[in-house]
C-alpha positions, 0 to 999 in steps of 0.5 A: 846423130849430128854433132853440130850443123856448122862445118867449122867448129873453131870459127864458131867457137871464136865467134862465141868467145868474141861475142861473150867478151864484147857483152861483158866489156859492154857492161863495164867500159865507157862509151869512148872505148867503143869508138876505139874498138870499132876502129880496131875491128875495121883495121883488123877486118881490112888486114884479113881481107887483104891477106886473102 
């Protein structure tokens, strides 16, 4: 019996944790927060891409 069809369960867990957090935040945060969150996410993605 296969445990999971994903090879790296840590990445999948982090993805689900982030997705759940964003859904909960979407219910309570004002729209201006999402502009800030998008900018912060783009900066973090850029840093991660430069490190590789």
